N, C-alpha and C positions, 0 to 999 in steps of 0.2 A: 711351649716346646722346651723340654728339659735339656740339661747339658749333654746327656748321652744321645738324645735325638738330634741335637745340633751337630754333634761330632759325626754321627753316621750320615746325616743329611749333607754336611759339607764334604765329607769324604766321597760320597756317591756322586754328587754333582761335579766335584773337581775331576774325578775319574771320567765321568761322562763327557765333560768338555774336552779332555785330552783325547779320548778315543774318537769322539765325533770329529774333531779337527783333523786327526790323523787319517781316519778312513775317508773322510770327505776330500781331503787333499790328494790322497793317492788316486781315488776314482776321478776326481776333477782333472788331474794331470792326464790320465788316459783319455778322457773325453776331449780335453783341449788339444791334444796332439792330432786329433782327427781334423780339427779346423785350422791346422797350421797353414793350409793353402790360402787362408784369408790374407796372410801377409805376403806370401810368395807370388801367388797368381793374380791377386787383386790389388796389390800395392798398398795395403793398409799398414798403419803404424802398430808398434807393439802395444801402445795404450789402447788402441781400438780393439786389438785382438784380445787383450786381457779383459777389457770391459765387456765384450760380447760373451766370451766364454765364462766369465764369472756369474753371469745372469742365470746360468743353469744350476748354480750351487743350491738355491732353495729347493729345487726339485730333487736333488740328490739327498739333501738333509731330510726331506720328507720320508725317504725310504730308510736312510741310515740311522736316524735318531732312535727308533725303537731297538735296533740291534746294538747300538752304542750303549743304551740304557741297560740292556741285558748283560753286556760285558762289564759295565761299571758295577752293577749289583753283584755279579759273580766275583769281581775283584775285591769288593768291600767285604763280602761274606767270607771269602777265603782269607783275607787279612785278619778279620775278627776271629776266625777259627784257628789260624796259625798262632795267634797271640793268646789263645784260650779265653778270649773275651766273651765269646758266646756262652761258654760253659759257666763263667762267673755270673753273667747276666741271668742265665737260667737258674743258677743256685740262689740268686738274689730275689727270685720270684717273677722274672720276666717271662711271660707266656710267649709262644711264637707269634701270636697276632699282635702282642704289644711290641715285640721287636720289629715287626713288619711296618709299624706306623711311620717311622722316619723315611722308610723307602716309599711309602705311599705319598708322602709330601714331595719327595724328589720326582716321583712319577707324575704327580699333578703338574709340576713345573714343565716337565718334558712334554706332557700332553697338551698344555696350553701353547707351547712353542710349535708343536706339530699342527695344532688346530689353526693357528694364525697363518702358518705357511700354506696349509691346504686350502684355506678359504681365500687368501688374498696374495701372499708373497710369491708362491710358486707360479700361479697363472700370470701374475703381473710380470715376473721375470721372463716367462716364455713369450708373452706378447711383445715385450720390449725387444727380445731377440729377433722376432719376426719383423718388427718395425725397423729395427736397425739394419737387418739384412736387406729389407726392401729399399731403404735409403741408399745403401751401398750399391745395390743393383741398379737403382735409378740413375746413379751418377757413374755408371760403369765406364762410359766413354771417357770420362775425365780421369778416373782412377787407374784403369787398366792400361790405357794407351799411353805408356811411358816411352820416352825417346830411347831408341836403340834396343828395345826389347820385343821379342816375339810374344804377343799376348794371344793365348788360346781361349777365345770366348766360348766356343762350343767344341765338341769332340772332333769335328772336322772343319773348323773355321779358325784361321790364324790371321792376325793383323799385326803389322809393324809400321811404325813411323820413325823417320830419321830424327826429326827435331820439332819442337814447338816454337812458334814465333808469336810476337805480340798480336793481340786482337783475336786470339783463339785459332790462328792459322796453323795447320798441320802440314809439315813439309816432308816429302819423300815417303809416300804411303804405298804399302804393299799389302795385298789381300789375297789369301789362298782359301777358296771356298770349295769344299768337297762334300757338302751336306747332301747333295743330290747324287745318288749312286750312278745315274745315267750320264752325268757330265761333271767336269771339273773346271772351275772358273778361276783364273788368275788375273789380278788387276794390279797395274803399276801406274800410279798417278804422281804428277809433280807436286801438287799440294791439294788441300781440301779443308773443309770446315764441318763442324757438327751443327746440324739444324734440328731443333725440337719444336714441334707445333702440335696442333690438335690431331693430326693424322698419325703422329708417332715420332720416332727419332730416326734421323737419316745422316749418313756420312756422305757429304757432297764432295765428290772427287772432280778435279779439273785438270785438263791437259794430261791425258794418260792413254794407256792401251789396255784393252781387255782381250784376253786369250781364252777361248772356250774349247775344251777337249771333250768331244762327244764319244760315248762308248762305241757306237756303231760306225764311226768314221775314223779314217786313218790319219788325216791331216787336221790340225786345229784351225779354228776360225779366229782371225785376228781383226780386232776392231779398234780404230783410233777414235777417241771422243774428246770433245772439249769440256763437256759437263756430264756427270753421271751420278745418280743418287743411289746409294747402297742402303737398303733398309736395315736398320738396327733396332727396330721396335721390340723385337723379341727379347732384347737384353736390357730393356728399360721398363720399369713398373711405374714410371711417373704418370700421375693422373689416374691410376687405377686404385681401387679400394683393396685393402688387405683382407683376405679371407682368414678368419680366425678358426683354428681347429678346436677340438674338444679340450685339449690340454691348456689352451690359452683363455678359456672361459672362467670367469669368477664363479663362485658357488651359487650366487643368486641367478646368474645367467643359465646355469645348468638346471636349477630348480624350476625356473619359469622361462623356457626358451620361446622365442617368437614362432608362431605356427608357420610363417612363411620363410623361416630360416632354411636356406638350401641344404646345409649340412644336416640339420635336424630332420628335414624331409627325407634325406637319403639314408641316414643311419641313426634313427632315434635310439637304438639300443646302446650306442656309444655314450650318449648323454646319460642314460640310466646307469650304466656301469661306472662312469666317471663320477656321477653324483654320489653314489653309495660308497665309492672309494674315498671320497672326501669326508663323508660322514664317519666312516670306520677308521680313518687314519689316527685320530686321537685315542681310539680304544686299544690299538695294538700295544702301546707302552704299558697299559694296565695288564693286558694278557701276558706280555713278556715278563713283567715284574713279578706277577703272581706265580707263574710257572717256575721261574728261576729261583725264587725264594722257597717255593715248595720243595725243590730238590736239594737246595744248599743251605737252607736256614735252620735245619735241625741240629741241635748240639751234638758234637762228636768229639771224641778224644783225639789227641794228635797221633795216636797209633792207628786210628781208623782211616782208611783210604777214602778220598773224596773224588777219585778219578771217575768212578762209575756215575756219580751224581752229576758231575760237570758234563760228561759226555751225554748222559741222558737228557739233561736240560737243554743242551745245544740241539740235540736231535728233535726233541719235541717242539721247541720254539721254531726251528727252521721248517719243520713239517707244517706247523700252523701257518707260517707265512707263505709257504709254497701252495698250500690249499687255497689261501686267500688270493694269490695271483691267478691260480687256475680258475677259480670261481669268477674273478673279475673278467677274465677273457670270455668265459662262457656266458656271462651276464649280458653280453652284447646281443645274443640271440635268444636267451632263455631267462625270463624273470625269476624262475625258480632257483637259479644259481645265486641270486642275491640273498634269498632266504637261507640257503645252505651256508653262505658266507657269514651271515649274522649268527646263525645257529652254532657254527664251529667256533666262532670267536667267543660267544657267550659261554659255551661249554668249556673252552680253555680257561676263561677267567673263573668260572664256577668251580672247575676241578682244582685249580690252584688254591683258591680261597678255602675250599673244603679240606684240602690236605693241611693247610696252615692251621685252621681251627682245630682239627683233630690231632695235630701234632704227629701225624704218621711219618715214619722214617722209610724212605724209599731205598731199598737195598736190593742187589741182585740175589737170586736164589743161591742157597749154600752149595747146591750141586754144581751150578755154573762156576762159582768161585773155585771149587775143588778141581773142576775140569781145566780151568785156565791155569791154575797152579801146576797141575801135572804136565800140561803142555809146555809151560815155561821151563819146568825142570828137564824135560826131554830135550828141549832145544839147547839148554845149557850143556847137557851131557854130549849132545851131538857136535857142538862147536867148540867144546873145551879142548884145548891143546894139551898133549901129554907133557909133563914136566921132566926134563932131562935129569938123570941121576947125577 
């Protein structure tokens, strides 16, 4: 790798890192804000919240990395064109495909990163999220039932305890259960404990009153009890196996699923779509790089506008990715969509390489440019203010 190649390679990767971190950070914040209730309603610490939400970053990078590469290549080419370095390289005998070589090196680095994320890192992060969420839910009675707080375990179930005492004793328990539309149950107990056994999780209430309001009756039924077991098994996953979805499966698990896998038996098309998405993930950086360079890599003078080329490259790249998303959704029901997805991707890479080899300059038609200029002139005349004498 020569000095020019190293210069372009370092510039592209440095720009890629900045863009990737920026875009991933912005999108991660929007995703993390959706899980803010992990701290508020479930009593988790900020470290637990950050740990769980950060596990989704590999899945975000898997989608953002090719787009960040496109932006970094556009930035590098625009920088070379602004400084007239592309014109100098072209005058020195650099062909377009020769100039494209350092960008291929950078694209290979990004493709390897995307491949590793698609094969292992993204599904590993997703299954860690599910495991962590199951652990939190399994210990929900310990984490949510905080003294002095009304904990809403379900949409129509609220529990409050006054204080915790040594030995796991809960004092001053209040339960408001409105899950059954035909009745409402309100329980007040002096104290209670949490019991977990093979049958599930139970809140054992002692020395209290149970008040039941039935929809078809005017007066409530009041029952005093010495000991009452309130079933909390729904809010505990302890002792149950975690069911992994398609996104939590490694590549080899998608490639060779077990025939008796319940999810595979119900929706085999999702396994097919996810498998081919993982295969095609490292190919998108090559398609984005080839198409971006095809539009922006041609030598131009500083007087020539590059706005059309930038806009056209963005439109083509995002159209290619949108078609990929659409084919991925349709691949769940139709294997033909997978073929179309591969075909579109190969055509995109092939078209970009063909333009680079031939050195074709992609410019808008002259008539379109004249029409735009006339329209701009009319707008300037329309909004131009008269100058006072």
